[in-house]
N, C-alpha and C positions, 0 to 999 in steps of 0.2 A: 508616478509610474502608472501606465495604463492597466486597467483591470484585465484579467484573463478572459479570452474569448472561449466559446464552446470548443472550437477547434484546438486551442492550446490545452484546455482541459483534457479533451480526448488524448492528445499527444503525450501530456503528463502521465495520464493513467495507463496508457497502452505501454509506454516505457517502463513504468514501474512494474507493471504485471509481467511483461515479457522477460524482463531481466530476473524477476523473482522466480518464475517457472524454470527457467534456465538453471537457476542455483538450487532451489528447493526440491524438485522432482527427483534427481538422483540421490541427493543427500538423504531425504525421507526414505526413499526406497531402500537404501542402504542400512539406515538406522533401524527401520521397521522390519527389515527382511521381507519386503513385499515386492512384487514384481514392479518394474519401472513403469510399464504400461498403466497399471492400476493407480499408482501415485501420480503419474503425469495426468491420467484422467481426473483425478480428484483436483490436482492443482490447477487444471484448465477450468474445470467447473467453479471452484472457489475463486479463481482469478476473474472469471467473468462476472460473477456476483460482486466481488471486490471492486472491480472496475466501475460499476454503477454506484457502489457505495462510496468509492473514492470521490467521484464528481460531485455527489451530493454532499458529502462531508466537507470537502475543501471549498465548495461554494459557500457553506455556512461559515467556515473558518476564515475565509477571506472577507466576510461581512464584519466579523468580530475583530480581525487583525488585517486591515487593508494592506496589500502588498505596497512596499515603499512609503508607507505612512506609519504603521505600527512597527516597533522593533520586534524582530523575531529571533531573540537569543535562544540559548540552549534550553532555558526553563520553558519557554513557549513551545519550543520544537518538542520537548518530552511530553508536555501536556497534550499537545497536537497527536503524537503518536500513540499515547495511552488512550485517548478518546477514539481515535480511529480504530485501533485494535480491539478495544473493549467492545465497541459496537458490532464489529466484525465477528468476534467470537460468538455473540448471540445470534447472528445471522447464520454463520457457517456451522454451527454445532449440529443441527439436524441433517444438513446436507452431508457432512462428513460421516455421520452415524449411517446414514442411508447407503452411501457409496462404498463404504468399508464393511458394510454388514455388521456393524459394531453397536454395543450399547451406547447410551448417551454418556456414560462414564468413560468408556474407552475413547469415544470421539472427543469428549473434553480433554483427555490427556494428549491426544493427538493435536488438538487446537492450542493447548498450552505449549507444546513443542514448537508449533508453528509460531506462536506469540513470541517465544524467546528468540527466534530467528528475526521475525518481522519487526519487533520493537526497535532494535538498533538499525536494521535495514531502512525502516521508514524515516527514522531521524536523519540518517546519512543521505538517503536518497533526496528527500525534500530540501535538505540544507544545500546539497550540491546543486540541485535544479534551481533553486532560488538564487544562489550565487551566479551560476552561468546565465540565468535569465536577466538578473540585474546588469550584468557586464554587457549582454547583447543589447538591452535597452538603452544603456548609456552610450554605447557605440552608434546605435541608430540615431540617438539624439544629437551626438556630435556631428554626424554625417548630414543631418537635416538643416 
């Protein structure tokens, strides 16, 4: 199976973040009793940073577990999601504290809430993406 191009990595990350913003912004605004605009702005800021992190992290992941070569079962998917989200918490913590005018502890609690959403979301999104990609590549191979 061919490796992912920069264009495909951008599509993967953009799809991941756009769907996440549409789900998490209203949910976080409701749970935290904050204005949707404020939570949306935070989600967009963190999403932009996460998109860059996503491309970097997944490029490294593909080197360790090449698509179509290494088996990516549920255990690998869970490790993938934990690694991504753990790294992103470290990156996003000061951003969330600044944008919410909160302490690092309060921002950490917000990040934990996001983590509880994004961990299963990351596993499911990447599993579905890989499954659809594999089917598309197989179809292209049959047509060629």
